[in-house]
C-alpha positions in Angstrom: -22.3 -41.8 -1.4 -19.3 -40.0 -3.2 -19.1 -37.8 -5.3 -20.3 -40.3 -8.5 -22.7 -41.2 -7.0 -25.1 -38.2 -6.2 -28.4 -38.7 -7.8 -30.8 -36.0 -8.6 -32.7 -36.4 -5.4 -31.6 -33.8 -2.6 -29.3 -35.3 -0.6 -29.3 -35.2 3.2 -26.5 -33.5 5.1 -23.5 -35.7 5.4 -21.7 -36.6 8.4 -18.7 -38.4 9.5 -19.6 -41.7 11.1 -19.5 -43.2 14.8 -15.9 -43.9 15.8 -15.1 -46.5 17.7 -14.6 -44.9 21.6 -10.6 -44.9 22.8 -8.5 -42.6 24.6 -9.9 -39.1 24.5 -6.8 -37.1 22.9 -5.3 -34.7 25.7 -4.9 -31.2 25.2 -2.1 -29.7 26.7 -1.8 -27.8 24.5 -1.9 10.3 33.1 -0.5 11.8 32.9 0.9 12.0 36.3 -0.6 15.1 38.0 1.9 17.2 40.1 4.2 15.4 41.9 2.1 12.5 42.5 2.9 9.2 40.6 0.1 7.3 41.0 0.0 3.7 39.6 -4.0 2.5 38.9 -4.2 -1.0 38.8 -7.0 -2.0 36.6 -7.8 -5.6 35.1 -6.6 -6.3 31.7 -8.9 -7.5 29.3 -8.2 -9.1 26.2 -10.5 -9.3 23.4 -9.6 -11.8 20.5 -10.8 -9.9 17.3 -9.7 -12.7 14.6 -7.6 -15.8 14.3 -6.0 -17.9 12.1 -8.2 -19.7 9.4 -11.6 -19.6 11.6 -14.1 -21.8 12.7 -16.8 -24.2 10.9 -16.5 -27.8 10.2 -17.8 -30.8 8.8 -16.4 -34.2 8.1 -16.5 -37.5 5.5 -15.1 -40.9 5.6 -15.3 -44.1 3.4 -19.0 -45.1 3.8 -19.6 -41.8 5.8 -22.1 -40.0 4.2 -24.3 -41.0 6.7 -28.1 -39.5 6.6 -28.6 -37.3 9.9 -31.6 -35.5 8.7 -34.6 -35.4 6.3 -34.2 -33.9 2.9 -34.9 -29.7 3.4 -38.1 -29.1 2.3 -38.5 -27.1 -1.2 -38.7 -23.6 0.0 -36.8 -22.3 1.2 -34.1 -23.6 -1.5 -32.0 -26.7 -0.4 -28.8 -28.3 -2.0 -28.8 -30.3 -5.0 -25.4 -31.8 -5.5 -23.0 -31.3 -8.1 -24.5 -34.5 -10.4 -27.7 -32.3 -11.1 -26.2 -29.1 -11.5 -24.7 -31.2 -14.2 -27.6 -32.1 -16.2 -27.7 -28.8 -17.7 -24.3 -27.2 -17.2 -22.1 -30.0 -18.7 -19.1 -27.5 -19.5 -18.8 -26.1 -16.4 -19.0 -29.7 -14.8 -16.0 -30.4 -16.9 -14.2 -27.7 -15.8 -14.4 -28.1 -12.4 -14.0 -31.8 -12.5 -10.4 -32.4 -11.2 -9.8 -28.6 -9.9 -8.4 -27.8 -6.1 -12.4 -27.6 -5.4 -13.3 -31.0 -6.8 -10.6 -32.1 -4.9 -10.6 -30.1 -1.8 -11.5 -33.0 0.6 -11.9 -36.7 -0.6 -12.6 -40.1 1.1 -9.1 -41.9 1.6 -8.6 -44.8 -1.6 -6.4 -45.9 -3.6 -7.5 -43.1 -6.2 -7.4 -40.1 -3.8 -4.1 -41.0 -1.3 -1.1 -39.1 -3.4 1.1 -40.3 -0.1 4.1 -43.5 -0.2 2.1 -45.6 1.7 4.5 -48.6 0.9 6.3 -48.8 4.4 7.9 -45.3 4.2 9.8 -43.9 7.1 9.8 -40.1 8.3 11.7 -39.1 11.5 10.7 -36.0 14.0 11.8 -34.6 16.8 13.1 -38.3 17.7 10.4 -40.4 17.1 10.7 -42.4 13.5 6.8 -42.3 11.7 6.0 -45.1 9.1 3.3 -45.6 6.7 1.9 -48.6 5.2 -1.2 -50.3 4.4 -3.4 -52.7 5.8 -5.6 -54.2 3.0 -7.1 -51.8 1.6 -6.9 -49.2 4.4 -4.0 -46.5 4.9 -2.4 -46.7 8.0 -0.1 -44.6 9.8 2.5 -45.2 13.3 3.4 -42.4 15.2 3.0 -40.9 18.5 -0.1 -40.0 19.6 -2.3 -38.3 22.3 -0.3 -39.7 25.0 3.1 -39.4 23.4 3.1 -43.6 22.5 3.3 -45.1 19.3 -0.1 -46.3 17.7 -1.4 -47.1 14.4 -3.8 -44.7 12.9 -6.3 -45.3 10.0 -6.4 -42.8 7.5 -9.7 -41.9 6.7 -9.6 -38.6 4.6 -7.2 -36.7 2.4 -7.3 -33.0 2.6 -5.9 -30.9 -0.6 -3.7 -32.3 -3.7 -0.7 -30.2 -4.7 1.4 -28.6 -3.8 0.7 -30.5 -0.6 -1.6 -33.3 0.6 -2.6 -33.8 4.0 -4.3 -36.7 6.1 -7.0 -37.0 8.7 -7.5 -39.4 11.3 -10.1 -40.2 13.2 -10.8 -39.5 16.5 -13.9 -39.9 19.4 -16.2 -37.2 20.0 -16.4 -36.7 16.3 -12.7 -35.3 15.9 -10.8 -35.2 13.1 -7.1 -34.3 13.3 -4.8 -33.5 10.6 -1.2 -35.3 10.9 1.4 -32.9 10.8 3.1 -35.1 8.0 2.7 -34.5 5.2 2.8 -35.5 1.3 5.4 -33.3 -0.7 2.9 -33.6 -4.5 5.6 -31.9 -6.5 7.3 -33.4 -9.0 10.8 -34.9 -7.6 12.8 -32.7 -9.7 11.0 -30.0 -7.6 11.9 -31.4 -4.4 9.0 -33.4 -4.2 7.1 -37.0 -3.8 8.9 -37.0 -0.5 7.1 -36.7 3.1 8.2 -34.1 5.4 6.8 -32.0 8.4 4.7 -29.2 8.8 7.0 -27.8 11.7 10.4 -28.4 10.6 12.8 -27.3 13.3 10.5 -27.2 16.1 10.1 -29.9 18.7 6.5 -30.6 18.7 5.6 -33.4 21.3 2.2 -34.6 22.9 2.2 -31.9 25.1 2.5 -29.2 22.4 -0.7 -27.3 21.3 0.6 -27.8 17.7 0.9 -31.9 18.2 -1.4 -33.2 15.4 -3.7 -34.8 17.8 -4.2 -31.2 19.6 -6.7 -28.7 19.6 -5.1 -26.5 16.9 -5.3 -29.4 14.2 -8.7 -30.4 14.5 -10.4 -30.4 11.1 -13.5 -29.0 12.4 -11.9 -26.3 14.1 -9.4 -25.3 12.0 -10.1 -25.8 8.2 -13.7 -28.0 7.3 -15.6 -24.4 6.5 -13.3 -23.8 3.3 -13.1 -27.0 2.2 -16.6 -28.8 1.8 -19.9 -27.4 0.7 -22.5 -26.3 3.1 -20.5 -26.9 6.3 -22.0 -27.1 9.5 -19.9 -27.8 12.3 -22.2 -28.9 14.9 -19.9 -28.4 18.3 -21.7 -29.1 21.5 -19.8 -27.3 24.0 -21.4 -29.6 26.8 -19.9 -32.8 25.9 -17.0 -30.8 23.9 -17.7 -33.2 21.4 -18.6 -32.4 17.2 -21.6 -33.7 15.0 -20.4 -32.0 11.8 -22.6 -32.0 8.6 -21.8 -31.3 5.0 -24.1 -31.4 1.8 -21.2 -32.0 -0.3 -17.6 -33.4 0.6 -15.7 -30.8 -1.5 -16.1 -27.6 -2.8 -18.8 -27.9 -5.1 -21.4 -26.0 -7.1 -23.4 -24.8 -4.6 -20.8 -23.3 -1.9 -20.0 -20.7 -4.5 -23.9 -20.1 -6.3 -25.8 -21.5 -3.1 -28.8 -23.9 -2.5 -29.8 -25.1 -6.6 -33.5 -26.2 -5.8 -35.2 -23.3 -6.4 -33.2 -22.6 -10.1 -33.8 -26.7 -10.6 -37.4 -25.8 -10.4 -37.1 -22.8 -12.7 -35.0 -24.6 -15.0 -38.0 -27.5 -15.7 -40.4 -24.7 -16.2 -38.1 -22.3 -18.3 -38.4 -22.5 -22.0 -35.7 -20.8 -24.2 -34.6 -18.1 -25.0 -33.8 -17.8 -21.7 -34.4 -14.4 -20.1 -31.3 -12.2 -19.6 -32.6 -10.8 -16.3 -35.0 -11.6 -13.4 -35.1 -14.2 -10.9 -33.5 -17.7 -11.8 -33.8 -19.0 -8.5 -30.3 -18.3 -7.3 -27.9 -15.3 -6.6 -26.5 -13.8 -9.5 -22.9 -13.3 -9.1 -22.0 -11.4 -11.8 -19.2 -12.6 -12.9 -18.1 -10.7 -16.7 -14.5 -10.5 -17.5 -13.5 -10.7 -21.2 -16.1 -8.7 -22.4 -15.7 -6.3 -19.8 -12.1 -4.7 -20.9 -11.4 -3.0 -23.8 -8.4 -0.6 -24.9 -9.7 2.6 -25.6 -7.3 3.3 -28.6 -4.3 1.3 -29.7 -1.4 2.5 -27.9 -3.8 3.4 -25.0 -1.2 2.0 -21.7 -4.1 0.6 -19.6 -7.6 -1.3 -20.8 -11.0 0.2 -18.8 -14.0 -1.7 -17.7 -16.8 -0.6 -19.3 -18.6 -0.3 -16.0 -18.2 -0.8 -12.7 -17.1 -4.4 -11.2 -20.1 -6.3 -9.3 -18.6 -7.3 -6.0 -20.9 -10.1 -5.7 -18.7 -12.7 -7.3 -16.0 -10.9 -5.5 -17.5 -11.3 -2.2 -18.4 -15.1 -2.8 -14.3 -15.7 -3.5 -13.6 -13.7 -0.1 -15.6 -16.3 2.1 -12.9 -18.8 2.1 -9.9 -16.7 0.5 -9.5 -14.5 3.3 -8.0 -14.3 7.0 -11.3 -14.1 9.2 -13.6 -15.3 11.8 -17.0 -16.3 11.4 -20.0 -14.9 12.4 -22.7 -17.0 11.0 -23.1 -20.5 8.7 -25.9 -19.1 6.8 -24.3 -17.5 3.9 -25.6 -16.7 0.4 -23.3 -16.5 -2.4 -22.6 -12.5 -3.7 -23.4 -11.3 -0.2 -20.9 -8.9 1.5 -18.5 -10.7 3.4 -19.0 -8.7 6.5 -22.5 -10.7 6.8 -20.8 -13.9 7.5 -17.2 -13.4 8.7 -15.2 -10.7 10.4 -11.8 -9.8 8.5 -8.2 -9.9 9.5 -7.0 -5.9 8.4 -3.7 -5.7 7.1 -1.7 -4.8 10.5 0.8 -6.8 12.6 1.3 -9.6 13.0 -0.2 -10.8 9.8 1.3 -8.2 7.6 4.2 -6.2 7.4 4.2 -2.7 8.2 3.4 -1.5 4.3 0.6 -4.6 4.2 2.6 -6.9 2.4 1.7 -10.6 3.3 3.5 -12.0 5.9 1.4 -14.8 8.0 -1.0 -17.3 6.4 -3.5 -14.5 4.9 -5.3 -16.5 1.9 -5.1 -13.3 -0.4 -8.4 -11.0 0.3 -7.2 -8.5 2.5 -3.9 -8.1 0.3 -6.1 -7.4 -3.1 -8.3 -5.1 -1.3 -5.1 -3.1 -1.2 -4.3 -3.2 -4.8 -4.6 -0.6 -7.6 -6.1 -3.6 -9.3 -9.0 -4.2 -7.2 -9.1 0.3 -7.0 -9.8 -0.3 -11.0 -12.2 -3.0 -10.8 -10.1 -5.9 -11.6 -12.0 -8.8 -10.1 -10.5 -12.2 -8.9 -12.5 -13.7 -12.3 -10.2 -11.5 -14.6 -7.3 -13.6 -13.9 -8.9 -16.9 -12.7 -11.6 -18.8 -14.7 -14.0 -20.3 -11.8 -14.8 -23.5 -12.5 -11.1 -25.2 -13.4 -9.6 -22.1 -11.2 -6.5 -22.1 -14.6 -5.6 -18.8 -14.9 -7.1 -17.2 -18.3 -3.4 -16.9 -20.1 -0.4 -17.7 -19.4 2.9 -15.7 -18.5 2.7 -12.4 -19.0 0.3 -12.8 -21.7 -2.5 -12.3 -18.6 -1.6 -8.8 -17.4 -1.1 -7.4 -21.3 -4.6 -8.2 -21.7 -5.4 -5.1 -20.1 -1.5 -3.4 -19.6 -0.2 -2.7 -23.1 2.6 -5.0 -23.7 4.3 -2.5 -26.0 4.5 -0.4 -22.7 5.0 -3.1 -19.6 6.4 -6.3 -21.5 9.7 -4.8 -22.2 12.8 -4.3 -21.1 12.1 -0.5 -20.9 9.9 -1.4 -18.1 11.3 -4.1 -16.4 14.6 -3.8 -17.4 15.5 -7.4 -17.0 16.6 -10.3 -19.7 13.6 -11.0 -21.7 12.0 -14.4 -21.4 13.8 -14.7 -18.0 12.2 -14.9 -14.1 12.8 -10.8 -13.9 10.7 -10.2 -16.7 7.5 -11.6 -15.5 5.5 -9.3 -14.0 4.4 -11.7 -11.6 8.0 -11.5 -10.2 8.0 -7.9 -9.3 5.0 -7.3 -8.9 3.7 -10.5 -6.8 6.7 -11.7 -5.1 6.0 -15.2 -3.5 6.3 -16.1 0.1 6.2 -20.0 1.0 3.5 -21.4 3.4 3.3 -24.9 4.7 6.8 -25.2 4.6 6.4 -25.7 -0.1 3.5 -23.5 -0.7 4.9 -20.5 -2.1 1.7 -18.1 -2.6 2.1 -14.5 -4.3 1.2 -11.4 -2.4 -2.3 -10.2 -4.7 -1.7 -6.8 -3.3 0.0 -6.5 -6.6 2.5 -3.1 -5.7 5.1 -1.5 -7.1 8.7 -2.7 -5.4 9.7 0.0 -2.8 13.3 -1.1 -1.7 12.7 3.0 0.1 10.5 1.4 2.3 12.4 -1.6 2.9 15.0 0.8 4.6 12.8 2.9 7.0 9.9 0.7 7.5 11.8 -3.1 7.5 9.1 -4.7 5.1 10.0 -6.9 2.5 10.6 -6.1 -1.2 10.9 -7.9 -4.7 14.3 -6.6 -5.7 16.1 -8.3 -3.2 13.8 -11.3 -2.4 15.4 -12.2 -5.5 18.9 -10.3 -5.4 19.5 -11.8 -1.8 22.9 -10.8 -1.7 21.9 -7.5 -1.9 21.0 -4.7 0.3 17.6 -2.3 0.0 19.9 0.4 -0.9 21.3 -1.1 -3.5 17.9 -1.6 -5.6 16.6 1.9 -4.5 19.9 2.9 -6.1 19.0 1.1 -9.4 15.6 1.7 -9.6 16.6 6.1 -9.1 18.9 5.2 -12.2 16.1 3.2 -14.2 12.7 5.5 -13.5 14.2 8.9 -11.5 13.5 9.4 -8.1 9.4 10.0 -8.7 8.7 6.2 -7.8 9.7 7.2 -4.4 8.2 10.4 -4.1 5.1 8.6 -4.3 3.1 9.0 -0.3 2.4 5.2 0.5 0.0 4.2 3.6 2.7 2.2 5.0 4.8 5.2 6.5 1.2 5.9 8.3 0.7 2.7 9.5 4.1 2.2 10.9 4.2 6.1 12.5 1.4 4.1 15.3 3.8 2.1 16.5 6.9 4.0 16.9 5.6 7.3 17.5 2.7 6.7 19.4 0.3 9.8 20.0 2.7 11.6 17.4 1.0 9.9 15.0 -2.7 10.3 15.6 -2.9 13.3 13.3 -2.0 10.9 10.4 -3.7 8.2 11.5 -6.9 10.1 11.2 -7.0 12.0 8.1 -5.8 8.4 6.5 -8.8 6.6 8.1 -11.2 9.5 6.5 -9.5 9.3 3.1 -11.8 8.0 0.7 -9.3 7.8 -1.7 -7.4 4.7 -0.3 -8.6 1.4 0.0 -11.3 0.8 2.8 -9.0 -2.0 4.4 -6.0 0.4 4.9 -8.7 3.0 6.2 -10.0 0.4 9.1 -6.6 -0.5 10.0 -5.7 3.5 10.8 -8.4 3.7 12.5 -7.9 0.6 14.4 -4.1 2.1 15.2 -5.8 5.2 16.5 -7.6 3.8 18.8 -5.0 3.6 21.8 -5.3 7.6 21.2 -8.7 8.3 21.2 -10.5 11.2 23.3 -13.3 13.6 23.4 -11.3 15.6 21.1 -11.5 12.2 18.1 -15.1 12.1 18.8 -16.4 13.6 15.6 -14.0 11.8 13.6 -14.8 8.6 15.0 -18.8 9.6 14.0 -18.3 10.9 10.6 -16.4 7.0 10.0 -19.1 5.4 11.6 -21.6 6.8 8.6 -18.7 5.6 6.1 -20.1 3.3 2.8 -17.4 0.2 4.0 -18.4 -1.6 6.8 -14.6 -2.2 7.7 -14.4 1.5 8.4 -17.3 1.4 10.6 -16.5 -1.5 12.4 -12.8 0.2 13.1 -14.6 3.1 14.2 -16.8 1.4 16.6 -13.7 0.3 18.2 -12.8 4.3 18.6 -16.2 4.5 20.2 -15.5 2.1 23.1 -13.5 4.2 25.4 -15.6 7.1 25.4 -17.8 7.2 28.3 -21.3 5.6 28.7 -23.3 8.3 27.1 -21.4 9.4 24.2 -21.1 5.3 23.1 -25.1 5.3 23.5 -25.0 8.3 20.9 -22.9 7.2 18.8 -22.6 3.7 18.7 -26.7 2.7 19.0 -27.8 3.9 15.3 -25.5 1.3 14.4 -27.6 -1.8 16.2 -29.6 -1.6 13.0 -26.7 -1.5 10.4 -27.6 -3.1 7.4 -24.6 -5.4 7.8 -24.6 -8.1 10.5 -20.8 -7.6 11.4 -21.1 -4.1 12.2 -24.4 -4.6 14.4 -22.7 -7.8 16.5 -20.0 -4.9 17.3 -22.3 -2.6 18.2 -24.3 -4.9 20.8 -21.6 -6.1 22.3 -20.0 -2.2 22.5 -23.6 -1.2 24.3 -23.9 -4.4 26.2 -23.2 -3.0 29.9 -26.0 -0.1 29.2 -29.1 -0.8 30.9 -32.3 -0.7 28.8 -33.4 2.9 30.6 -30.3 4.7 28.8 -30.7 3.3 25.6 -33.0 5.6 22.7 -36.2 4.4 22.7 -36.2 3.3 19.4 -32.9 1.3 20.0 -34.2 -1.4 22.5 -35.2 -4.0 20.3 -32.7 -3.4 17.4 -30.3 -4.3 20.6 -32.0 -7.5 21.0 -31.8 -8.5 17.9 -28.2 -7.6 17.4 -27.4 -9.1 20.9 -29.1 -12.5 19.7 -26.7 -12.3 16.5 -23.6 -11.2 18.6 -24.5 -14.8 21.1 -24.9 -16.9 17.8 -21.8 -16.1 16.5 -19.9 -16.6 19.7 -21.7 -20.1 20.2 -20.5 -20.9 16.6 -16.6 -20.5 18.6 -17.2 -22.1 21.5 -14.4 -24.9 20.3 -11.9 -22.2 20.4 -10.7 -20.8 23.3 -10.5 -17.2 22.3 -14.4 -17.8 21.6 -14.6 -18.8 25.5 -12.5 -15.6 26.1 -14.9 -13.2 24.5 -18.0 -15.3 25.8 -16.1 -14.3 29.1 -15.5 -10.8 28.3 -18.8 -10.0 27.3 -20.9 -11.7 30.5 -18.1 -9.6 32.4 -19.3 -6.6 30.6 -23.0 -7.7 31.3 -22.7 -8.1 34.8 -23.0 -12.0 34.8 -19.3 -12.6 36.6 -19.7 -16.6 37.5 -20.5 -17.0 33.7 -17.9 -14.8 32.8 -15.4 -17.0 35.2 -16.8 -20.4 33.5 -16.2 -19.2 30.0 -12.2 -18.3 31.2 -12.4 -21.3 32.6 -13.3 -23.6 30.0 -11.3 -21.5 27.7 -8.1 -22.8 29.8 -9.8 -26.3 29.7 -9.5 -26.1 25.9 -6.1 -24.6 26.0 -3.9 -24.8 29.2 -1.2 -22.3 27.4 -3.6 -19.9 26.3 -2.3 -16.9 28.4 -5.5 -14.3 27.4 -7.9 -16.7 29.7 -6.1 -16.8 32.8 -4.9 -12.8 33.0 -8.9 -12.5 32.8 -9.9 -14.8 34.8 -7.7 -13.5 37.7 -9.4 -10.2 36.9 -12.8 -11.7 37.5 -12.1 -13.2 40.0 -10.6 -9.9 41.6 -13.7 -8.3 40.8 -15.6 -11.2 43.0 -13.2 -10.5 45.8 -11.6 -13.6 45.2 -7.7 -12.4 45.2 -6.1 -15.2 46.3 -8.1 -17.7 43.7 -6.7 -15.6 41.3 -3.3 -15.2 42.1 -3.2 -19.5 41.9 -4.7 -19.0 38.4 -1.9 -16.5 37.6 0.8 -19.2 39.3 -0.9 -21.8 37.3 -0.4 -19.6 33.8 3.3 -19.3 34.6 4.1 -23.2 35.6 2.5 -23.8 31.7 4.0 -20.7 30.3 7.2 -18.9 32.1 8.0 -17.0 29.6 4.7 -15.0 28.9 5.3 -11.4 29.8 1.3 -10.7 30.3 1.0 -13.1 33.0 4.2 -12.0 34.5 2.3 -8.2 34.4 -0.6 -9.3 36.0 0.9 -11.3 38.7 2.6 -7.8 39.7 -0.1 -5.9 39.4 -1.9 -8.8 42.0 1.3 -8.4 44.5 1.2 -4.8 43.9 -2.7 -4.6 45.4 -1.4 -6.9 48.5 1.4 -4.3 48.9 3.9 -7.1 48.7 5.8 -4.5 46.5 9.2 -6.1 46.2 7.9 -9.7 44.8 5.6 -7.2 42.4 8.7 -5.2 41.0 10.5 -8.8 40.2 7.5 -9.5 38.2 7.3 -5.9 36.2 11.0 -6.2 35.5 10.5 -9.7 34.2 7.3 -8.3 31.5 9.4 -5.4 30.7 12.4 -7.9 29.8 10.1 -10.4 27.8 8.3 -7.6 25.8 10.6 -4.8 25.3 7.8 -3.9 22.3 5.1 -3.0 25.0 5.3 1.0 26.0 2.8 0.3 29.0 4.9 -2.6 30.9 8.3 -0.3 30.7 5.9 2.6 32.0 4.8 0.2 35.2 8.4 -1.2 35.8 9.8 2.6 36.3 6.9 3.2 38.9 7.3 0.4 41.0 11.0 1.0 40.4 10.4 4.8 41.7 8.2 3.0 44.5 11.0 1.1 45.6 12.4 4.6 46.2 14.9 4.3 43.1 14.3 7.5 41.2 17.2 7.4 39.0 16.7 4.0 38.0 13.5 4.7 37.4 14.5 7.4 35.0 16.7 5.9 33.2 14.1 3.1 32.5 11.7 6.1 31.4 13.9 7.7 29.5 14.8 4.4 27.3 11.5 3.8 27.1 10.8 7.5 26.1 13.3 6.8 23.3 11.8 3.3 22.1 8.0 4.5 22.3 8.3 8.6 21.4 4.9 10.4 22.2 3.9 7.6 24.7 1.6 9.8 26.8 2.1 7.6 30.2 6.2 7.7 29.8 6.4 11.8 29.2 3.8 11.8 32.0 6.1 10.2 34.2 9.0 11.5 33.0 8.1 15.1 33.5 6.2 14.0 37.2 9.9 12.7 38.0 12.1 15.5 36.7 9.9 18.2 38.4 10.3 16.2 41.5 14.1 15.7 41.5 14.1 19.1 40.4 15.5 19.2 37.2 13.1 22.2 35.9 14.7 21.9 32.0 13.9 18.8 32.0 10.3 19.1 33.0 10.1 21.9 31.0 11.0 19.8 27.7 8.9 16.8 28.9 5.2 19.4 29.2 6.3 20.8 26.1 6.3 17.9 24.3 3.0 16.7 25.8 1.6 20.4 25.0 2.6 19.5 21.7 0.2 15.9 21.8 -2.1 17.6 23.6 -3.2 21.0 22.1 -6.1 21.3 23.4 -5.2 20.2 27.5 -5.7 23.0 29.6 -3.9 21.4 32.2 -0.7 20.9 30.2 -0.7 24.3 28.8 -0.9 25.5 32.8 1.5 23.3 33.7 3.9 24.6 30.8 3.3 28.3 31.8 4.2 27.5 35.7 7.6 25.6 34.3 8.4 28.8 32.2 7.6 31.2 34.9 10.0 29.9 36.8 
């Protein structure tokens, strides 16, 4: 049933039609005390917190809207379809029609397919793909899951501009994205052509990114945000999908929630309609134009008449963000953290200063901005139905920024009407994703070429003036604006220090985390980066952050609690089991999963049971993700359910044989069960698939050390450190292994180099202190001891060691 043929009756959920059975797609897709140097060999446990464009799914096909369930009852509310909404909301429906939301996903027809299927050809990685018609069908001939050429029918289009992707049906309810996409831009802009989404790479049928592989699966990756009321319907036992949705595209109820109660209200309501009260729909309160006024004619900025309501923006954020999914039961306007786990502005997704790097979909960038802090909402700039801008060019910005002050050469220092005079050129620089899709950074920041020099982050100036260096741009800004611009503190410096200064960064990280004048996501990022350095002395910081009003901060604070002893974990984290936000409750349940009932406060057993159920449900939603199975395995191991943990890790490997964390954790789980020989086989299996993975080499080195095969272990440690030079732990372990082999001088060389690369690392400093002391180099040992004392001012043992070395 197409969008145009929906009736007023509540439609049943749609599902993709059965696919003729064919070949199933294949997926290949410490401080050291005294003179003793003790390498404590512990299992490595990964926890994948978020992933790219997270899970949920649904799917449609030519005559695809087959009924799979009876229409839901009137109460609770049910979906009615956009055609019903149109009855009363004709202007909004008209604005939405033809928008990116309307055309987010469509059945492949003559009217919807933009690409050239007139026997067009495209060659990639030595394989020529052809696009052609077979009657009314749109066909592609390309390499399939076995690497052989075959003909496939296009079932759906995905997106519309600047590129359009195409879907192909496979057995098991799977729909796969071709990695050949159509450039829908005008020919004059380089468009109207086929291109590949992995240019410069050699993606074949054995690669996880091949179009028939796991990571190009529609239900796994993108479906949640291109259809309305998507239910993934993944069955882990059969590894199949029965995905449903209420409408194929992003229609009215995707943002406004189920409309049946509102329809019932409208049937009984009589004008004049009340301004307040329950109308059967959540209120998104997306006022915009009337909210902003210049207080005086010469005011620099307009001001909002009252604080912005978050409901409307929360609705946008559910899809316009990089996050993982906790629940499919989302209600319009509710807090994002009730249904999703947001990716924070941290590497590798973001640059050191919080600018976009990977495909992050806007929201976390916007949360960092001064605009968001000042009350600007998505709807202030974007009309929510047509998705068009409220005004063109600088006129959009000068609705709130005085044009005489800001839309003038004295401010932008470029030729009027040129690209450099456009506000967005300097304050919202673009980056291309999916090869041709230029997306603007919504952190709306002042260019900081000085930070480019110190942090390596990009700046808008040299992104345009590509032949110039950041120093040139910084000097120009000094000339124009004085030096006040570069004297403004920026949180990027503190976040960057966490990866370059080690323990030295902790005080500034804690200060930033507790600074309520900074954006919540930045504070949460700081708390997250502080986690490797926490100790009992930072427990009060974590407990204070657990009371913060921002759920992102509370989530990060729980991470600071995790390394603590069980008693402090229970005392600090158990109240969060009853947090008003689902995401916080889930994280608290994970944190306390290993705590016996007898050790929980009396009133928290029921809360833990309820939060634990939410945790299990969130993991079930991600059962088709390797990372979801990894997380499930970690939980089961924490719960003492080793057999189930092992099974979960094995499922992760089956889904993606090139997922290193699953091999590492599986080997460690087997070790805990006394099955070390099996664990070794697992690690060698992983290395056969990924010979350049540092984590696998390191884990194998630890295993061989336990077997007392030290020479073989040393080779693995050396390789791990070579492959991952930014991993301080691997350099430290390599040095310990070299020292154990009787090569103390070489170990000291490794540690000194590591100390330069990773200053403030306690393990490295402790080893340097111990080896220097062992070799009789008292001055060096004293220097390292004093450095440790500076990092650990409350550590009595370090103080005593400094005193002892000073007394000699």
